[in-house]
DRENPA-3360 file (N, C-alpha, C; in nm, 2 decimals, always signed):
BEGIN
1 = XXXXXXXX = -4.99/-0.46/-1.80/-5.13/-0.52/-1.83/-5.12/-0.63/-1.92 ~ -5.18/-0.76/-1.91/-5.16/-0.86/-2.01/-5.23/-0.82/-2.14 ~ -5.16/-0.89/-2.25/-5.23/-0.86/-2.38/-5.34/-0.96/-2.40 ~ -5.43/-0.97/-2.31/-5.54/-1.05/-2.32/-5.66/-0.97/-2.38 ~ -5.75/-1.03/-2.49/-5.85/-0.97/-2.56/-5.97/-1.06/-2.55 ~ -6.08/-1.02/-2.49/-6.22/-1.09/-2.49/-6.30/-1.06/-2.62 ~ -6.33/-1.18/-2.69/-6.40/-1.18/-2.82/-6.54/-1.21/-2.77 ~ -6.65/-1.13/-2.79/-6.79/-1.18/-2.77/-6.85/-1.16/-2.92;
9 = XXXXXXXX = -6.88/-1.27/-2.98/-6.94/-1.29/-3.11/-7.02/-1.39/-3.12 ~ -7.16/-1.41/-3.13/-7.21/-1.52/-3.14/-7.21/-1.59/-3.29 ~ -7.15/-1.54/-3.40/-7.13/-1.62/-3.51/-7.00/-1.68/-3.51 ~ -7.00/-1.81/-3.51/-6.88/-1.90/-3.51/-6.77/-1.86/-3.58 ~ -6.81/-1.85/-3.71/-6.70/-1.83/-3.82/-6.65/-1.67/-3.80 ~ -6.71/-1.58/-3.77/-6.68/-1.44/-3.74/-6.57/-1.46/-3.63 ~ -6.62/-1.50/-3.52/-6.55/-1.51/-3.38/-6.42/-1.59/-3.41 ~ -6.40/-1.69/-3.48/-6.30/-1.78/-3.51/-6.19/-1.70/-3.58;
17 = XXXXXXXX = -6.23/-1.62/-3.68/-6.14/-1.54/-3.78/-6.07/-1.45/-3.69 ~ -6.17/-1.37/-3.62/-6.11/-1.27/-3.53/-6.00/-1.31/-3.43 ~ -6.04/-1.43/-3.36/-5.94/-1.49/-3.28/-5.82/-1.53/-3.33 ~ -5.82/-1.59/-3.44/-5.69/-1.64/-3.51/-5.59/-1.53/-3.54 ~ -5.65/-1.41/-3.58/-5.58/-1.29/-3.63/-5.53/-1.22/-3.51 ~ -5.61/-1.22/-3.40/-5.55/-1.15/-3.27/-5.42/-1.23/-3.24 ~ -5.45/-1.37/-3.23/-5.33/-1.46/-3.18/-5.22/-1.43/-3.27 ~ -5.23/-1.42/-3.40/-5.12/-1.39/-3.48/-5.05/-1.25/-3.45;
25 = XXXXXXXX = -5.13/-1.17/-3.41/-5.08/-1.03/-3.36/-5.02/-1.03/-3.23 ~ -5.01/-1.14/-3.15/-4.95/-1.15/-3.02/-5.04/-1.15/-2.92 ~ -5.17/-1.15/-2.93/-5.26/-1.15/-2.80/-5.30/-1.28/-2.77 ~ -5.33/-1.29/-2.65/-5.40/-1.40/-2.59/-5.56/-1.37/-2.58 ~ -5.64/-1.48/-2.62/-5.79/-1.45/-2.64/-5.86/-1.54/-2.54 ~ -5.98/-1.48/-2.51/-6.09/-1.56/-2.45/-6.21/-1.53/-2.53 ~ -6.29/-1.62/-2.56/-6.39/-1.60/-2.65/-6.53/-1.65/-2.60 ~ -6.64/-1.58/-2.63/-6.79/-1.63/-2.57/-6.88/-1.58/-2.70;
33 = XXXXXXXX = -6.98/-1.67/-2.69/-7.10/-1.64/-2.79/-7.21/-1.58/-2.73 ~ -7.22/-1.57/-2.59/-7.33/-1.52/-2.52/-7.29/-1.41/-2.42 ~ -7.36/-1.31/-2.41/-7.34/-1.18/-2.33/-7.33/-1.21/-2.18 ~ -7.42/-1.29/-2.12/-7.42/-1.33/-1.98/-7.28/-1.40/-1.94 ~ -7.25/-1.48/-2.02/-7.11/-1.56/-2.00/-7.01/-1.46/-2.00 ~ -7.00/-1.37/-2.08/-6.89/-1.29/-2.10/-6.88/-1.19/-1.97 ~ -7.00/-1.15/-1.94/-7.01/-1.03/-1.84/-6.96/-1.11/-1.70 ~ -6.99/-1.24/-1.70/-6.96/-1.31/-1.56/-6.83/-1.34/-1.56;
41 = XXXXXXXX = -6.76/-1.37/-1.67/-6.62/-1.40/-1.68/-6.53/-1.26/-1.65 ~ -6.58/-1.15/-1.70/-6.51/-1.02/-1.68/-6.53/-0.98/-1.52 ~ -6.64/-1.03/-1.47/-6.67/-0.98/-1.32/-6.55/-1.06/-1.24 ~ -6.53/-1.18/-1.27/-6.44/-1.26/-1.19/-6.28/-1.27/-1.24 ~ -6.26/-1.22/-1.36/-6.14/-1.19/-1.41/-6.09/-1.07/-1.44 ~ -5.96/-1.03/-1.39/-5.94/-0.87/-1.41/-5.80/-0.86/-1.50 ~ -5.77/-0.97/-1.58/-5.65/-0.95/-1.67/-5.69/-0.93/-1.80 ~ -5.80/-0.90/-1.84/-5.83/-0.86/-1.98/-5.81/-0.73/-2.01;
49 = XXXXXXXX = -5.74/-0.70/-2.11/-5.71/-0.56/-2.15/-5.81/-0.49/-2.25 ~ -5.85/-0.57/-2.32/-5.95/-0.52/-2.44/-6.08/-0.61/-2.45 ~ -6.20/-0.56/-2.46/-6.32/-0.65/-2.50/-6.37/-0.59/-2.63 ~ -6.38/-0.71/-2.73/-6.45/-0.67/-2.84/-6.60/-0.72/-2.83 ~ -6.70/-0.65/-2.84/-6.83/-0.69/-2.81/-6.93/-0.66/-2.93 ~ -6.99/-0.76/-2.99/-7.08/-0.77/-3.09/-7.21/-0.71/-3.03 ~ -7.29/-0.64/-3.10/-7.41/-0.57/-3.04/-7.52/-0.67/-3.04 ~ -7.53/-0.75/-3.15/-7.66/-0.84/-3.17/-7.61/-0.97/-3.10;
57 = XXXXXXXX = -7.67/-1.00/-2.99/-7.66/-1.14/-2.93/-7.77/-1.21/-2.89 ~ -7.77/-1.36/-2.87/-7.89/-1.41/-2.84/-7.95/-1.39/-2.72 ~ -7.86/-1.34/-2.62/-7.93/-1.32/-2.48/-7.94/-1.16/-2.45 ~ -7.85/-1.11/-2.39/-7.85/-0.96/-2.36/-7.75/-0.90/-2.49 ~ -7.77/-0.77/-2.50/-7.70/-0.71/-2.61/-7.55/-0.67/-2.56 ~ -7.47/-0.64/-2.68/-7.33/-0.59/-2.65/-7.35/-0.46/-2.57 ~ -7.45/-0.38/-2.59/-7.47/-0.26/-2.50/-7.48/-0.28/-2.36 ~ -7.56/-0.38/-2.32/-7.57/-0.43/-2.20/-7.44/-0.48/-2.14;
65 = XXXXXXXX = -7.37/-0.55/-2.20/-7.24/-0.60/-2.14/-7.16/-0.48/-2.12 ~ -7.15/-0.39/-2.21/-7.06/-0.26/-2.19/-7.10/-0.19/-2.07 ~ -7.23/-0.18/-2.06/-7.29/-0.11/-1.93/-7.23/-0.18/-1.81 ~ -7.24/-0.31/-1.82/-7.20/-0.38/-1.69/-7.06/-0.37/-1.66 ~ -6.97/-0.37/-1.76/-6.83/-0.36/-1.76/-6.81/-0.22/-1.70 ~ -6.86/-0.12/-1.75/-6.83/+0.01/-1.68/-6.89/+0.03/-1.54 ~ -7.01/-0.04/-1.53/-7.06/-0.04/-1.38/-6.99/-0.10/-1.28 ~ -6.88/-0.20/-1.33/-6.80/-0.26/-1.23/-6.67/-0.17/-1.21;
73 = XXXXXXXX = -6.67/-0.06/-1.26/-6.57/+0.03/-1.26/-6.44/-0.02/-1.34 ~ -6.46/-0.10/-1.43/-6.36/-0.16/-1.50/-6.28/-0.04/-1.61 ~ -6.17/-0.03/-1.63/-6.11/+0.06/-1.72/-6.06/+0.00/-1.85 ~ -6.11/-0.15/-1.88/-6.05/-0.20/-2.00/-6.11/-0.14/-2.10 ~ -6.03/-0.16/-2.23/-6.07/-0.09/-2.35/-6.19/-0.16/-2.41 ~ -6.27/-0.10/-2.49/-6.39/-0.18/-2.54/-6.41/-0.12/-2.67 ~ -6.42/-0.23/-2.77/-6.44/-0.19/-2.91/-6.59/-0.27/-2.93 ~ -6.68/-0.19/-3.01/-6.80/-0.24/-3.04/-6.81/-0.28/-3.17;
81 = XXXXXXXX = -6.86/-0.40/-3.21/-6.89/-0.44/-3.35/-7.05/-0.39/-3.38 ~ -7.07/-0.31/-3.47/-7.19/-0.27/-3.51/-7.23/-0.29/-3.64 ~ -7.36/-0.28/-3.68/-7.41/-0.31/-3.80/-7.38/-0.20/-3.92 ~ -7.35/-0.21/-4.02/-7.32/-0.10/-4.11/-7.44/-0.02/-4.13 ~ -7.41/+0.12/-4.14/-7.53/+0.20/-4.16/-7.60/+0.24/-4.03 ~ -7.59/+0.17/-3.92/-7.65/+0.19/-3.79/-7.58/+0.30/-3.72 ~ -7.60/+0.44/-3.76/-7.53/+0.52/-3.68/-7.58/+0.52/-3.54 ~ -7.70/+0.50/-3.50/-7.75/+0.50/-3.37/-7.68/+0.39/-3.28;
89 = XXXXXXXX = -7.64/+0.28/-3.34/-7.56/+0.17/-3.28/-7.42/+0.23/-3.23 ~ -7.37/+0.30/-3.32/-7.23/+0.35/-3.29/-7.24/+0.46/-3.18 ~ -7.34/+0.54/-3.19/-7.34/+0.65/-3.09/-7.40/+0.57/-2.95 ~ -7.48/+0.48/-2.96/-7.52/+0.42/-2.84/-7.40/+0.36/-2.77 ~ -7.32/+0.29/-2.86/-7.20/+0.21/-2.78/-7.10/+0.31/-2.73 ~ -7.07/+0.43/-2.79/-6.99/+0.53/-2.74/-7.05/+0.60/-2.60 ~ -7.18/+0.60/-2.61/-7.25/+0.66/-2.50/-7.24/+0.57/-2.37 ~ -7.24/+0.44/-2.39/-7.25/+0.35/-2.29/-7.11/+0.31/-2.24;
97 = XXXXXXXX = -7.01/+0.37/-2.30/-6.87/+0.36/-2.24/-6.78/+0.29/-2.34 ~ -6.82/+0.25/-2.45/-6.73/+0.20/-2.55/-6.62/+0.30/-2.60 ~ -6.49/+0.25/-2.61/-6.39/+0.33/-2.66/-6.38/+0.35/-2.83 ~ -6.44/+0.27/-2.90/-6.43/+0.26/-3.04/-6.53/+0.17/-3.09 ~ -6.55/+0.17/-3.22/-6.64/+0.08/-3.29/-6.59/+0.04/-3.43 ~ -6.62/-0.09/-3.48/-6.59/-0.12/-3.60/-6.71/-0.16/-3.67 ~ -6.76/-0.13/-3.80/-6.88/-0.16/-3.85/-6.87/-0.29/-3.93 ~ -6.96/-0.37/-3.94/-6.96/-0.50/-4.01/-7.03/-0.48/-4.16;
105 = XXXXXXXX = -6.99/-0.54/-4.25/-6.87/-0.64/-4.24/-6.74/-0.56/-4.23 ~ -6.64/-0.61/-4.17/-6.52/-0.54/-4.14/-6.39/-0.61/-4.19 ~ -6.30/-0.53/-4.20/-6.17/-0.58/-4.23/-6.09/-0.62/-4.11 ~ -6.05/-0.74/-4.10/-5.99/-0.80/-3.97/-5.85/-0.71/-3.95 ~ -5.80/-0.68/-4.06/-5.67/-0.60/-4.04/-5.69/-0.47/-3.97 ~ -5.81/-0.41/-4.01/-5.86/-0.28/-3.94/-5.88/-0.31/-3.80 ~ -5.96/-0.41/-3.77/-6.01/-0.45/-3.62/-5.87/-0.47/-3.55 ~ -5.77/-0.55/-3.59/-5.64/-0.56/-3.51/-5.58/-0.43/-3.50;
113 = XXXXXXXX = -5.58/-0.34/-3.62/-5.49/-0.21/-3.59/-5.59/-0.13/-3.48 ~ -5.72/-0.14/-3.49/-5.79/-0.06/-3.36/-5.74/-0.12/-3.23 ~ -5.73/-0.26/-3.23/-5.70/-0.32/-3.10/-5.56/-0.27/-3.06 ~ -5.47/-0.27/-3.15/-5.33/-0.22/-3.11/-5.34/-0.09/-3.07 ~ -5.40/+0.01/-3.14/-5.40/+0.14/-3.10/-5.47/+0.16/-2.97 ~ -5.58/+0.09/-2.94/-5.63/+0.09/-2.81/-5.56/+0.05/-2.70 ~ -5.48/-0.05/-2.72/-5.40/-0.12/-2.62/-5.28/-0.04/-2.59 ~ -5.22/+0.04/-2.70/-5.12/+0.15/-2.65/-5.18/+0.26/-2.57;
121 = XXXXXXXX = -5.29/+0.30/-2.59/-5.35/+0.40/-2.54/-5.38/+0.37/-2.39 ~ -5.43/+0.25/-2.36/-5.48/+0.23/-2.22/-5.35/+0.19/-2.14 ~ -5.26/+0.13/-2.21/-5.13/+0.09/-2.15/-5.03/+0.20/-2.12 ~ -5.04/+0.29/-2.21/-4.95/+0.41/-2.19/-4.82/+0.38/-2.24 ~ -4.80/+0.28/-2.33/-4.65/+0.24/-2.36/-4.68/+0.15/-2.49 ~ -4.56/+0.14/-2.57/-4.57/+0.05/-2.68/-4.55/-0.09/-2.65 ~ -4.57/-0.18/-2.75/-4.53/-0.32/-2.72/-4.41/-0.35/-2.71 ~ -4.36/-0.45/-2.63/-4.23/-0.51/-2.62/-4.20/-0.59/-2.75;
129 = XXXXXXXX = -4.08/-0.60/-2.79/-4.05/-0.66/-2.92/-4.14/-0.65/-3.04 ~ -4.15/-0.52/-3.06/-4.25/-0.48/-3.17/-4.19/-0.49/-3.32 ~ -4.07/-0.54/-3.31/-4.00/-0.55/-3.45/-3.93/-0.68/-3.46 ~ -3.93/-0.75/-3.57/-3.86/-0.87/-3.61/-3.76/-0.82/-3.71 ~ -3.63/-0.84/-3.69/-3.51/-0.79/-3.78/-3.43/-0.92/-3.81 ~ -3.40/-0.91/-3.93/-3.32/-1.02/-4.01/-3.23/-0.96/-4.12 ~ -3.10/-0.93/-4.11/-3.03/-0.86/-4.19/-3.08/-0.73/-4.22 ~ -3.09/-0.70/-4.36/-3.16/-0.54/-4.38/-3.31/-0.53/-4.37;
137 = XXXXXXXX = -3.38/-0.64/-4.32/-3.52/-0.64/-4.33/-3.57/-0.61/-4.19 ~ -3.67/-0.52/-4.16/-3.71/-0.51/-4.05/-3.87/-0.51/-4.05 ~ -3.94/-0.59/-3.98/-4.09/-0.62/-3.97/-4.15/-0.55/-3.85 ~ -4.22/-0.44/-3.87/-4.27/-0.37/-3.76/-4.41/-0.44/-3.73 ~ -4.42/-0.50/-3.61/-4.53/-0.59/-3.60/-4.66/-0.50/-3.54 ~ -4.64/-0.38/-3.48/-4.71/-0.28/-3.44/-4.79/-0.21/-3.56 ~ -4.70/-0.16/-3.65/-4.74/-0.10/-3.78/-4.77/-0.19/-3.88 ~ -4.75/-0.32/-3.86/-4.77/-0.42/-3.97/-4.70/-0.39/-4.12;
145 = XXXXXXXX = -4.59/-0.33/-4.10/-4.51/-0.31/-4.23/-4.37/-0.35/-4.22 ~ -4.34/-0.36/-4.35/-4.19/-0.41/-4.37/-4.10/-0.31/-4.42 ~ -3.97/-0.32/-4.38/-3.87/-0.22/-4.44/-3.76/-0.28/-4.48 ~ -3.69/-0.25/-4.59/-3.58/-0.32/-4.63/-3.47/-0.21/-4.65 ~ -3.37/-0.20/-4.58/-3.26/-0.09/-4.56/-3.34/+0.04/-4.54 ~ -3.44/+0.05/-4.45/-3.49/+0.17/-4.41/-3.62/+0.22/-4.50 ~ -3.62/+0.14/-4.61/-3.73/+0.17/-4.72/-3.86/+0.09/-4.70 ~ -3.98/+0.14/-4.70/-4.10/+0.07/-4.68/-4.13/-0.01/-4.81;
153 = XXXXXXXX = -4.16/-0.14/-4.78/-4.20/-0.23/-4.87/-4.35/-0.26/-4.88 ~ -4.43/-0.22/-4.97/-4.56/-0.24/-4.97/-4.61/-0.40/-4.97 ~ -4.69/-0.43/-4.88/-4.73/-0.57/-4.86/-4.87/-0.58/-4.84 ~ -4.93/-0.70/-4.91/-5.06/-0.72/-4.88/-5.07/-0.79/-4.72 ~ -5.18/-0.82/-4.66/-5.20/-0.87/-4.53/-5.14/-1.01/-4.54 ~ -5.16/-1.08/-4.65/-5.12/-1.22/-4.65/-4.98/-1.23/-4.69 ~ -4.91/-1.14/-4.75/-4.76/-1.13/-4.77/-4.70/-1.09/-4.64 ~ -4.76/-0.98/-4.55/-4.74/-0.94/-4.42/-4.71/-1.07/-4.33;
161 = XXXXXXXX = -4.82/-1.18/-4.31/-4.82/-1.28/-4.24/-4.72/-1.38/-4.29 ~ -4.69/-1.38/-4.42/-4.59/-1.48/-4.47/-4.45/-1.44/-4.42 ~ -4.43/-1.31/-4.42/-4.30/-1.25/-4.37/-4.28/-1.28/-4.22 ~ -4.40/-1.26/-4.15/-4.38/-1.28/-4.01/-4.35/-1.40/-3.98 ~ -4.41/-1.51/-4.05/-4.39/-1.65/-4.03/-4.25/-1.68/-4.05 ~ -4.19/-1.63/-4.16/-4.05/-1.64/-4.19/-3.95/-1.60/-4.10 ~ -3.97/-1.47/-4.06/-3.88/-1.40/-3.96/-3.90/-1.46/-3.82 ~ -4.00/-1.52/-3.79/-4.01/-1.60/-3.67/-3.95/-1.72/-3.65;
169 = XXXXXXXX = -3.92/-1.77/-3.79/-3.86/-1.91/-3.78/-3.74/-1.90/-3.88 ~ -3.65/-1.82/-3.86/-3.52/-1.80/-3.94/-3.45/-1.94/-3.96 ~ -3.41/-1.97/-4.10/-3.34/-2.09/-4.13/-3.42/-2.22/-4.10 ~ -3.53/-2.21/-4.06/-3.63/-2.33/-4.04/-3.71/-2.38/-4.17 ~ -3.69/-2.50/-4.22/-3.77/-2.52/-4.33/-3.91/-2.54/-4.29 ~ -4.02/-2.46/-4.36/-4.15/-2.49/-4.33/-4.22/-2.53/-4.45 ~ -4.29/-2.63/-4.41/-4.37/-2.72/-4.54/-4.48/-2.61/-4.57 ~ -4.53/-2.64/-4.70/-4.64/-2.56/-4.76/-4.77/-2.57/-4.66;
177 = XXXXXXXX = -4.78/-2.68/-4.61/-4.90/-2.71/-4.51/-4.86/-2.62/-4.39 ~ -4.75/-2.62/-4.33/-4.72/-2.54/-4.22/-4.76/-2.38/-4.24 ~ -4.71/-2.35/-4.36/-4.74/-2.20/-4.40/-4.88/-2.16/-4.42 ~ -4.96/-2.25/-4.48/-5.10/-2.24/-4.50/-5.16/-2.22/-4.37 ~ -5.15/-2.32/-4.27/-5.20/-2.31/-4.15/-5.17/-2.20/-4.07 ~ -5.04/-2.15/-4.07/-5.00/-2.03/-3.99/-5.05/-1.92/-4.05 ~ -5.08/-1.90/-4.18/-5.11/-1.77/-4.25/-5.26/-1.78/-4.28 ~ -5.32/-1.87/-4.33/-5.46/-1.89/-4.37/-5.55/-1.94/-4.26;
185 = XXXXXXXX = -5.49/-2.02/-4.16/-5.56/-2.09/-4.05/-5.57/-2.22/-4.09 ~ -5.59/-2.30/-3.98/-5.59/-2.45/-3.99/-5.71/-2.51/-4.06 ~ -5.81/-2.43/-4.05/-5.94/-2.48/-4.11/-5.95/-2.44/-4.25 ~ -5.84/-2.37/-4.31/-5.86/-2.31/-4.46/-5.85/-2.45/-4.55 ~ -5.95/-2.45/-4.63/-5.96/-2.56/-4.72/-5.90/-2.53/-4.88 ~ -5.83/-2.43/-4.89/-5.80/-2.39/-5.03/-5.68/-2.48/-5.08 ~ -5.62/-2.47/-5.20/-5.54/-2.53/-5.27/-5.39/-2.49/-5.22 ~ -5.30/-2.58/-5.19/-5.15/-2.53/-5.15/-5.09/-2.45/-5.25;
193 = XXXXXXXX = -5.15/-2.44/-5.38/-5.08/-2.35/-5.47/-5.09/-2.21/-5.44 ~ -5.19/-2.17/-5.35/-5.20/-2.04/-5.30/-5.09/-2.00/-5.23 ~ -5.03/-2.09/-5.16/-4.89/-2.06/-5.09/-4.78/-2.03/-5.19 ~ -4.77/-2.12/-5.29/-4.66/-2.08/-5.41/-4.69/-1.92/-5.47 ~ -4.81/-1.91/-5.50/-4.84/-1.79/-5.57/-4.79/-1.66/-5.49 ~ -4.84/-1.68/-5.35/-4.79/-1.56/-5.27/-4.65/-1.56/-5.25 ~ -4.58/-1.66/-5.23/-4.43/-1.67/-5.21/-4.38/-1.61/-5.34 ~ -4.44/-1.63/-5.46/-4.36/-1.58/-5.59/-4.39/-1.43/-5.60;
201 = XXXXXXXX = -4.51/-1.38/-5.55/-4.53/-1.23/-5.54/-4.46/-1.17/-5.43 ~ -4.44/-1.22/-5.32/-4.35/-1.17/-5.22/-4.19/-1.17/-5.27 ~ -4.16/-1.26/-5.34/-4.01/-1.27/-5.39/-4.00/-1.14/-5.48 ~ -4.12/-1.12/-5.57/-4.08/-1.00/-5.66/-4.06/-0.87/-5.57 ~ -4.12/-0.84/-5.46/-4.11/-0.74/-5.39/-3.98/-0.72/-5.30 ~ -3.92/-0.84/-5.25/-3.82/-0.81/-5.15/-3.68/-0.87/-5.21 ~ -3.68/-0.95/-5.30/-3.57/-1.00/-5.37/-3.50/-0.91/-5.47 ~ -3.37/-0.92/-5.48/-3.30/-0.82/-5.59/-3.32/-0.90/-5.72;
209 = XXXXXXXX = -3.32/-1.03/-5.72/-3.35/-1.12/-5.83/-3.45/-1.22/-5.80 ~ -3.57/-1.20/-5.83/-3.67/-1.30/-5.80/-3.66/-1.44/-5.85 ~ -3.58/-1.46/-5.95/-3.56/-1.58/-6.02/-3.45/-1.65/-5.95 ~ -3.36/-1.57/-5.88/-3.26/-1.64/-5.81/-3.27/-1.60/-5.66 ~ -3.36/-1.65/-5.58/-3.37/-1.58/-5.45/-3.26/-1.60/-5.35 ~ -3.23/-1.51/-5.27/-3.13/-1.53/-5.18/-3.18/-1.55/-5.04 ~ -3.32/-1.50/-5.00/-3.38/-1.50/-4.88/-3.49/-1.59/-4.87 ~ -3.58/-1.61/-4.96/-3.68/-1.71/-4.94/-3.65/-1.81/-5.03;
217 = XXXXXXXX = -3.58/-1.93/-4.98/-3.54/-2.03/-5.02/-3.62/-2.15/-5.07 ~ -3.65/-2.21/-5.17/-3.71/-2.32/-5.19/-3.65/-2.46/-5.13 ~ -3.74/-2.52/-5.06/-3.68/-2.65/-5.01/-3.77/-2.75/-5.09 ~ -3.68/-2.81/-5.20/-3.77/-2.89/-5.30/-3.84/-3.01/-5.24 ~ -3.97/-3.01/-5.28/-4.04/-3.13/-5.25/-4.10/-3.11/-5.11 ~ -4.08/-2.99/-5.05/-4.13/-2.96/-4.90/-4.20/-2.83/-4.90 ~ -4.12/-2.73/-4.90/-4.16/-2.59/-4.89/-4.06/-2.50/-4.90 ~ -4.05/-2.41/-4.80/-3.96/-2.28/-4.81/-3.90/-2.28/-4.66;
225 = XXXX = -3.78/-2.18/-4.68/-3.71/-2.13/-4.55/-3.65/-2.01/-4.58 ~ -3.64/-1.92/-4.48/-3.59/-1.79/-4.47/-3.45/-1.78/-4.45 ~ -3.37/-1.74/-4.52/-3.22/-1.72/-4.50/-3.17/-1.56/-4.51 ~ -3.08/-1.52/-4.43/-3.03/-1.38/-4.45/-2.91/-1.38/-4.56;
% end
């Protein structure tokens, strides 16, 4: 089954943030702001593995879309985005055929983890190429964790994404702008210093001597690169 996720969310900023992080996790995405459009797409396209459905939409509700999906006989995974504290929404979603739910406001890391888990369940197998390995370092993309010589290194989500960026581009000089776009998103308007600060913190966790790094190398006047 294709690693395609449909994201149905009428708030542009939330939908965009979810899509960016799903793509970083290796998924292909299609996105919609209205339930009727999403339902029509799913009726004519059968390569979607998982649908993330917001409950509150400008036309029909996410519950209605869920009912239509199950009414088509589709076995795709469905995750509902429900309002915090609305237990009735969670129950309704599960009763209409959803597989899981995440309450708003939500952690995007948690949402991606739920997508990963649901994908594994419906496909009956793990991901292909679920680890990036460089020297003594192994980054497990499914578990979103780093191990150094077999020992787990605790990372924040930003640090994880920086490591993923480096291990996907070994030996390649990446500018601070490149790193910011890949980790924080192209629309992020923060100061480039945020890259340097997080690189410094990451070095403290993975380098034997953070003051004389052997892996995350500074490319002066430009950015950084990963060396084994």
